[in-house]
MARZA-546132 format. One record per residue: z, y, x of N, C-alpha, C in turn. Coordinates in steps of 0.2 Angstrom, whole numbers, plus 2048, in hexadecimal, padded with zeros to 3 digits. Layout:
N
ZYXZYXZYX ...
***
This chain:
211
F81D9C3E2F7CD9E3EBF78D9A3E6 F74DA13EAF69D993E9F6AD963EF F68D8F3F1F66D8A3F3F5FD8C3F7 F5ED88400F5AD8D403F51D87400 F4ED8A3FDF48D86400F45D86404 F44D8740BF44D86411F48D86417 F46D8341BF44D84424F42D88426 F40D8642CF3CD88430F3BD88438 F37D8643CF36D81441F2FD83448 F30D7F44DF27D8144FF29D77450 F20D75451F21D71454F1AD70458 F1BD6C45DF16D6D461F0ED6A461 F06D6C462EFFD6845DEFFD6245E F03D5F464EFFD58468F08D55462 F0ED57460F14D5645CF0ED53456 F0DD5B44FF09D5A44BF04D5544D F02D53450EF9D4D451EFDD48450 F03D45455F07D3E456F0ED4444B F0FD4444BF12D42443F09D4143E F03D4343FEFED4443AEFDD3943B EFCD38444EFAD32446EFCD30444 F06D2C443F08D26441F0DD29439 F05D2C435F09D2E42EF0DD2F42B F0ED32430F18D3842FF15D3B429 F11D4042AF0ED44427F07D43420 F09D4541BF02D42418EFFD4A416 EFBD47411EF8D4E40DEF9D4A403 EF9D51402EFBD4F3FBEF3D503F6 EF6D4F3F1EEED4E3EFEEBD563ED EF2D5B3ECEEFD613EBEEDD653F0 EECD603F7EE8D663FBEE0D643F9 EDCD6B3FDED9D6C3FCED4D65400 ECCD653FEEC9D5F406EC6D6940C EC5D66413EC8D68419EBFD6E418 EBDD74418EBAD78416EB7D7E41A EB9D7E41FEBDD80424EB4D7F429 EB2D8642AEAAD8742CEABD84435 EA7D83436EA8D8243DEAAD82443 EA9D8A442EAAD90444EAFD93446 EB5D90440EBBD94440EC2D8B445 EBCD87445EC2D82448EC3D81451 EB9D85452EBBD87459EC0D9045A EC1D92455EC4D9A456ECBD99454 ECFD92452ED8D8E455ED7D8E45A ED1D8B45BED4D86464ED3D8C469 ECFD91468ECED9846BED5D9B46C EDAD9E464EE0D9F463EE4D9B468 EE7D96468EE9D9046AEE6D91471 EE4D8F474EE3D9147CEE4D9547B EE5D9D47BEE7DA347CEEFDA4479 EF2D9F479EF3DA3474EF8DA7472 EF5DA746CEF1DA8464EFADA6462 EFEDAC45BF01DA8455EFADA4451 EFCD9F44EEF5D9E448EF6D9A440 EFFD9E442F00D9C43DF08D9843C F09D97434F0CD92434F0CD8C42C F0BD84430F0BD8242DF0FD7C427 F10D7A41FF16D7B41CF17D7541A F1CD7041BF1DD6A41AF24D6B416 F22D64414F25D6040DF27D5940D F31D5940CF32D5140CF37D4D405 F2FD4C401F31D493FBF2CD423F8 F31D3D3F7F30D373F7F2CD363F2 F2DD3A3ECF24D373E7F20D3C3E6 F1DD403EAF15D423EAF11D3C3EB F0CD3C3E5F08D3B3E7F02D3A3EE EFCD383F0EFED3B3F7EF3D383F5 EEDD3B3F8EE8D3C3F9EE6D333F8 EE8D353F9EE4D2C3FCEE8D253F7 EEBD2B3F1EEFD273EBEF5D213EB EF6D233F2EFED1E3F2F02D243F4 F09D203F3F0ED283F1F0FD2A3FA F13D2E3F7F17D31402F1ED2D403 F1FD2D400F28D25403F29D2B408 F2CD30408F30D3440BF2ED3840E F26D35412F24D39416F23D40416 F24D4541CF20D4B41CF1FD4C417 F1AD50415F16D53410F11D59413 F0CD5A412F06D61417F05D63410 F09D6C40EF09D70408F02D73409 F03D7640EEFFD7A410F00D7A418 EF6D7A41CEF3D7B423EEED74423 EEED6F420EEAD6B41FEE5D6F423 EE1D74421ED8D77423EDFD7542E EE4D7942FEE5D7A438EE4D7343C EEAD6C438EEAD69439EE5D63438 EDFD61434ED9D61435ED6D6143B ED6D6843CED2D68441ED4D6B447 ED9D65447EDCD6444EED9D5F451 EDDD5B449EDAD53449ED6D5444C ECED5644CEC9D5344BEC3D57452 EC6D5B453EC6D6045CEC9D5D45F ED0D5B45EED5D5C464ED6D51465 ED9D50460ED8D4A45FED4D4545D ECCD4A45BEC7D4445EEC7D40457 EC8D41450EC9D3E44BEC3D41447 EBDD3B445EBAD3D43CEBFD3F43A EB9D42433EBCD4742EEB9D47429 EB9D4741FEB5D4641CEB5D4F419 EB0D5141BEAFD58418EACD5A411 EADD60410EADD64409EA6D60405 EA5D5C40CE9DD5C407E9FD53408 EA6D4E408EA7D49407EA4D4540D E9ED47411E9DD45418EA1D4241F EA2D3B41FEA6D3C426EA2D4242D EA6D45431EA4D46435EA8D4C439 EA9D4D43FEACD4D449EA8D55447 EAED58447EAED60449EAED5F452 EABD5F457EAAD5F45CEAAD67461 EB0D69463EAFD6F466EB0D6C46F EA9D75474EA6D72477EACD7947C EAFD79484EB1D7C488EAED7E48F EAED85490EA9D88496EB2D8C49B EB0D864A0EB6D874A3EB6D8E4A8 EAED8F4AAEABD954AEEAED9B4A9 EAED9C4A3EAED9F49FEB7DA249E EB8D9D49EEBFD9D4A0EC3DA54A4 EC1DA04A9EC3DA54AEEBFDA94B0 EBDDAE4AAEBADB64A8EC0DB84A5 EBDDC04A7EC3DC54A7EBDDC94A0 EB8DC549BEB9DC8499EB9DC5492 EBEDC948DEC4DCA488EBCDC4481 EB7DC6483EB0DC447FEACDBE47F EB0DB9486EADDB6489EACDAF484 EA8DAA484EA8DA547FEABD9E480 EB0DA0480EB6D99485EB1D92484 EB5D9247AEB1D9047AEACD8E474 EA9D8B470EA2D8846BEA2D8346A E9FD87465E9DD7F45EE98D7A461 E98D72462E96D70465E8FD6E466 E8BD6F467E83D6F467E7ED6A46D E78D6A46CE75D65471E73D6A478 E71D71478E76D7547FE7ED73484 E81D74482E89D6F485E87D6A488 E80D65482E81D5D484E7FD5948A E7AD6248BE75D6348EE78D69496 E7DD6A495E7DD6F49BE86D6B4A2 E84D6D4A3E8CD6B4ABE8DD6F4AB E90D754A8E94D794A7E99D784A4 E96D7749DE99D76494E9CD6E499 EA5D6D493EA8D6A495EA6D6948A EA2D6448AE9ED63483EA5D6147A EAAD5D47DEADD59479EB5D5C47A EB6D60478EBFD5E47EEC2D5B47B EC4D58477EC5D53474EC6D4D478 EC0D4A481EC0D48484EC6D48489 EC5D4F489ECFD5048CED3D4F48B ED4D50487EDDD4E483EDDD4747F ED9D44484ED8D3B484EDDD37486 EE1D33487EE5D30489EE0D2A48D EE3D2C496EDED2A49AEDAD2E49C EDBD34499ED5D3B49DED7D394A6 ED2D394ACED2D3B4AFECFD3F4B1 ED5D474B2ED4D4C4B5ED0D4A4C0 ED4D464C1ED1D444C9EC9D474C7 EC5D404C4EC1D3C4C7EBAD434C1 EBFD484BBEBCD4D4BAEB9D504B9 EBFD554BFEBDD5A4C4EBBD584C9 EB9D554CDEB3D504D4EADD524D0 EABD4D4C6EA6D504C9EA3D564C3 EAAD594C4EA6D5D4C1EA5D654C4 EA9D624C8EA7D694CEE9ED674D3 EA2D5F4D7E9AD5D4D8E92D624D5 E94D5F4CCE8ED644CBE8FD6B4C8 E97D6E4C9E92D734CAE98D794CF E95D7A4D6E95D794DCE9BD7F4DD E98D844D7E9CD8A4D6EA3D894D3 EA5D854D2EAAD874D0EAFD814D4 EB9D834D7EBAD804DAEC0D7B4D7 EC1D754DBEC4D714D9ECDD744D4 ED1D784D9ED6D794D7ED5D7D4D4 ED0D854D0ECED874C6ECED844C5 EC9D7D4C4ECBD7A4C0ED0D764BA ED2D724C0ED8D6F4C1EDFD744BA EDED784BEEE1D804B8EDFD824B2 ED9D814B2ED5D824ADEDAD7D4A8 ED8D764ACED6D6E4A8EDDD724A4 EE3D744A9EEBD744A6EE9D794A2 EE9D7B49FEEAD7F49BEE7D7F497 EE0D7D494EDDD7848EEE3D7448D EE3D70490EE9D6948FEEFD6C48A EEFD7448DEF9D7648AEF8D78483 EF1D78482EEED7847BEF6D72475 EF5D6D47AEF7D68475F00D6A477 F03D6C47AF0BD71479F0BD75473 F05D7C473F04D8246DF0CD7E467 F0FD83469F15D8245EF10D84459 F11D81457F0FD8544FF14D83449 F16D8E445F19D8B440F18D8743C F22D8543BF22D7E436F26D8142F F22D8542BF29D85425F28D7B423 F32D7C420F31D7541FF37D75419 F32D74411F35D7540DF3BD7040A F3FD73406F45D6A405F43D6A401 F47D62403F42D5A3FEF46D5C3F4 F4BD613F5F4FD603ECF49D653EA F45D673EBF41D6E3E8F3CD653E3 F39D6B3DEF36D673D9F31D6A3DA F2CD623D8F23D603D7F23D6B3D4 F22D6E3D3F21D703CEF21D783D3 F28D783D5F2AD803DDF27D7F3DF F27D7B3E3F21D783ECF19D793E7 F17D773E4F11D783E1F0FD7E3DF F13D823DBF15D8A3DAF12D8D3E4 F17D8B3E9F18D8F3EEF0FD8E3F3 F0DD873F1F05D873EFF02D8A3EE F02D8C3EAEFDD8E3E7EFED963E6 F04D9A3EBF07DA33EAF03DA13F1 F05D9E3F8F02DA03FEEF9D9E3FD EF8D993FBEF1D9A3FAEEBDA13F6 EF0DA23F2EEEDA73EDEECDAE3F1 
***
């Protein structure tokens, strides 16, 4: 009888970012640098906000895999596929600087428009890649990472935002912020490869998925 090579479950965005922060999930040498365009980061947040599925990530637990920083995995969960999505979440939500394909340290900042979130127009631009216009605007939240920070004061933010935007109702804005922060609770599918698999099989799985 053939032994199962994987099992499936799901983890919330917050749980995945927590595992990254605690170094329980690591990136192996076979992974690519972060190559997504900023627009793709924006689209990922928009999909999570709307409750759309965003695909599976693949993890593998193995004690003897060399990581991108040159160390060994030592029993950590290895991110086999999904690096671009995880890195996008790290930079846009967790506010962590990343190294892009040009080997430059940077952050992808995503802005959010609460008024657009109220619109019935399916084409309304709720999220946008931050530029100077979002920094100058009182309507836009220029960097959604601020809303996800520990210690973020919803009360203070609502008071200031409604002062700057008298057309916005405080209770409505509170609901919008709750929906935005709920991105952290969205579930992402996880395929976990069994730890007994040989590195050649895992590499073959990675190649086939990315071909």
